[in-house]
N, C-alpha and C positions, 0 to 999 in steps of 0.2 A: 579548531575544527568547526565544521558547519553546524553541528548539533549543540554547540555550547550556548549558554544563556547570553553571554556577552556578544557573540556573533549575531544572534537573533535581535538583540537590542540595538546593535549598530545598524542593522538593516532597516529598522523601523524609524522613519524620518520624523514622526510627530513627537518622539521623546526628547526632552531636553538633554544636553550633554551631561549634566550632573547626575542624571538617572543611571548612567553607565557605571558610575563609581559610588553609588549609594550603598549604605550598609546592608541592604537586602541582597545586592548582587555580589559584593566582595565579602568573603569570609576570612577573617584573620585567624591566626593560629590559636589565639585565646578563645575565640568563638567556637572553633572546632573542638578544642579540648573541653570547654564547658558543655557543649551540646553532647559530646560523646559521654562525658561523665554523668550528665543528666539522664541520658537513655539507659546507661548501665545501672544507675541508682534506681530508676523506675522499674527495670526488670528485676533487680534484686528485691525491691520492696514488694512487687507482685508475687515473687516466689515465697518470701517470708510470710506475707499475709495470706497466702494461698487464695488469691483473687480468682484464679481460673479454675479452682477446685480440681486440681490434677490428682489429688489423693496420693501424694508421695509419702514415703515412710518417714518416721521420726529421725532415722539415721541421716537421711538426705537433708532434713530440716536442720539437724545439728551441724552439718557441713556448710550449708548455705548461710546460716546466721552469722558466723564470724568472718565470712568471706571478705568484706570490705577491709577488715583489719589486716588480713593476710595480704591483700593486694596493696594496701598502703605500706606495709613493711617491705614487701617485695620491690615496690617502686622506689622507696627510700633507699634500700640497699643498692639497687641498680644506679640510682643517681649518685650516691656516695662513691661507688666503685668507678663510675665514669669520671667523676671529678678527680678522684685520686689518680686514675690512669692518665688523665690529661695533664695534671700537675706534674706527674713523674716524667712525662714526655715533653714538658714545656721547654721551648728553645730559648736560649739566652740571645739577646740581640746586642752584641758588642758595639756594632756600628751606631745603633740608635742611642746606646748609653753614652758613647763618646760625644755624639752630636748634642745630646741633652746637656751633658756636662759643659761643653763649649758654650752653649746658649746661656747656661747659668752664670758662667764666668763673664760673658759679655754683658749680661744684665747687671751683675754686681759692679762691673767696671763703669757702666752707664750710670748706675745709682750713685756710685762713689764720686763720679765727676759732677754730679748734681748736689753733692754735699751730704748724702746719706751715708752714715758709717754703719757697716754690718759687722 
Protein backbone atom coordinates (compact mmCIF):
# COMPACT_ATOMS: atom_id res chain seq x y z
CA UNK A 1 0.00 0.00 0.00
CA UNK A 2 1.07 3.58 -0.48
CA UNK A 3 1.20 4.29 3.26
CA UNK A 4 3.64 1.53 4.12
CA UNK A 5 7.14 2.32 5.28
CA UNK A 6 8.68 0.08 2.62
CA UNK A 7 6.81 1.87 -0.17
CA UNK A 8 7.97 5.27 1.10
CA UNK A 9 11.55 4.04 1.35
CA UNK A 10 11.45 2.70 -2.20
CA UNK A 11 10.31 6.10 -3.46
CA UNK A 12 13.26 7.85 -1.83
CA UNK A 13 16.19 7.65 -4.28
CA UNK A 14 18.97 8.71 -1.91
CA UNK A 15 18.62 5.63 0.33
CA UNK A 16 20.88 2.66 -0.41
CA UNK A 17 19.20 -0.63 -1.32
CA UNK A 18 20.33 -2.26 1.93
CA UNK A 19 18.26 0.28 3.90
CA UNK A 20 15.11 -1.34 2.53
CA UNK A 21 15.92 -4.58 4.31
CA UNK A 22 17.57 -3.26 7.44
CA UNK A 23 16.53 -4.59 10.87
CA UNK A 24 14.72 -1.33 11.53
CA UNK A 25 12.38 -1.81 8.57
CA UNK A 26 11.68 -5.54 8.73
CA UNK A 27 10.38 -7.06 11.92
CA UNK A 28 10.69 -10.79 12.36
CA UNK A 29 8.21 -12.86 14.35
CA UNK A 30 10.76 -13.13 17.17
CA UNK A 31 11.03 -9.35 17.38
CA UNK A 32 7.24 -9.04 17.36
CA UNK A 33 6.88 -11.55 20.20
CA UNK A 34 9.67 -9.96 22.25
CA UNK A 35 8.30 -6.44 21.81
CA UNK A 36 4.75 -7.57 22.68
CA UNK A 37 5.94 -9.43 25.76
CA UNK A 38 8.05 -6.44 26.81
CA UNK A 39 5.08 -4.08 26.54
CA UNK A 40 2.84 -6.49 28.48
CA UNK A 41 5.52 -6.94 31.15
CA UNK A 42 5.91 -3.18 31.52
CA UNK A 43 2.15 -2.70 31.86
CA UNK A 44 2.03 -5.47 34.48
CA UNK A 45 4.97 -3.97 36.36
CA UNK A 46 3.33 -0.53 36.36
CA UNK A 47 0.13 -2.04 37.75
CA UNK A 48 1.94 -4.05 40.43
CA UNK A 49 4.09 -1.09 41.53
CA UNK A 50 1.10 1.31 41.25
CA UNK A 51 3.21 3.78 39.26
CA UNK A 52 0.19 5.75 38.04
CA UNK A 53 -1.35 5.90 41.54
CA UNK A 54 -4.69 4.60 40.35
CA UNK A 55 -5.69 3.64 43.87
CA UNK A 56 -7.15 0.26 43.06
CA UNK A 57 -8.18 -2.18 45.78
CA UNK A 58 -6.10 -4.91 47.39
CA UNK A 59 -8.35 -7.47 45.71
CA UNK A 60 -7.35 -6.12 42.30
CA UNK A 61 -3.69 -6.20 43.35
CA UNK A 62 -4.09 -9.84 44.43
CA UNK A 63 -5.44 -10.71 40.99
CA UNK A 64 -2.81 -8.76 39.04
CA UNK A 65 0.22 -10.07 40.98
CA UNK A 66 0.10 -13.74 39.82
CA UNK A 67 -1.18 -12.86 36.33
CA UNK A 68 2.10 -13.73 34.49
CA UNK A 69 2.03 -17.21 36.01
CA UNK A 70 -1.57 -17.71 34.87
CA UNK A 71 -0.70 -16.50 31.38
CA UNK A 72 2.36 -18.76 31.24
CA UNK A 73 0.32 -21.81 32.29
CA UNK A 74 -2.41 -20.92 29.79
CA UNK A 75 0.10 -20.44 26.93
CA UNK A 76 1.85 -23.70 27.83
CA UNK A 77 -1.44 -25.59 27.91
CA UNK A 78 -2.43 -24.15 24.54
CA UNK A 79 0.94 -25.11 23.03
CA UNK A 80 0.76 -28.66 24.38
CA UNK A 81 -2.81 -29.02 23.16
CA UNK A 82 -1.87 -27.75 19.71
CA UNK A 83 1.12 -30.07 19.57
CA UNK A 84 -1.00 -33.04 20.62
CA UNK A 85 -3.69 -32.22 18.08
CA UNK A 86 -1.18 -31.88 15.25
CA UNK A 87 0.51 -35.13 16.23
CA UNK A 88 -2.85 -36.89 16.28
CA UNK A 89 -3.63 -35.57 12.78
CA UNK A 90 -0.15 -36.22 11.38
CA UNK A 91 -0.33 -37.84 7.96
CA UNK A 92 1.85 -40.81 7.06
CA UNK A 93 3.74 -40.35 3.81
CA UNK A 94 3.95 -43.86 2.40
CA UNK A 95 5.37 -42.72 -0.93
CA UNK A 96 8.12 -40.71 0.75
CA UNK A 97 8.93 -43.64 3.05
CA UNK A 98 9.27 -46.01 0.08
CA UNK A 99 11.45 -43.49 -1.77
CA UNK A 100 13.67 -43.06 1.28
CA UNK A 101 13.94 -46.84 1.73
CA UNK A 102 14.93 -47.19 -1.95
CA UNK A 103 17.59 -44.48 -1.56
CA UNK A 104 18.97 -46.25 1.51
CA UNK A 105 19.19 -49.53 -0.43
CA UNK A 106 20.95 -47.78 -3.32
CA UNK A 107 23.43 -46.16 -0.93
CA UNK A 108 24.11 -49.51 0.76
CA UNK A 109 24.67 -51.16 -2.63
CA UNK A 110 26.98 -48.33 -3.66
CA UNK A 111 28.99 -48.63 -0.44
CA UNK A 112 29.12 -52.43 -0.77
CA UNK A 113 30.49 -52.06 -4.32
CA UNK A 114 33.25 -49.87 -2.88
CA UNK A 115 34.15 -52.53 -0.31
CA UNK A 116 32.34 -51.29 2.79
CA UNK A 117 30.46 -54.04 4.59
CA UNK A 118 27.37 -52.94 6.53
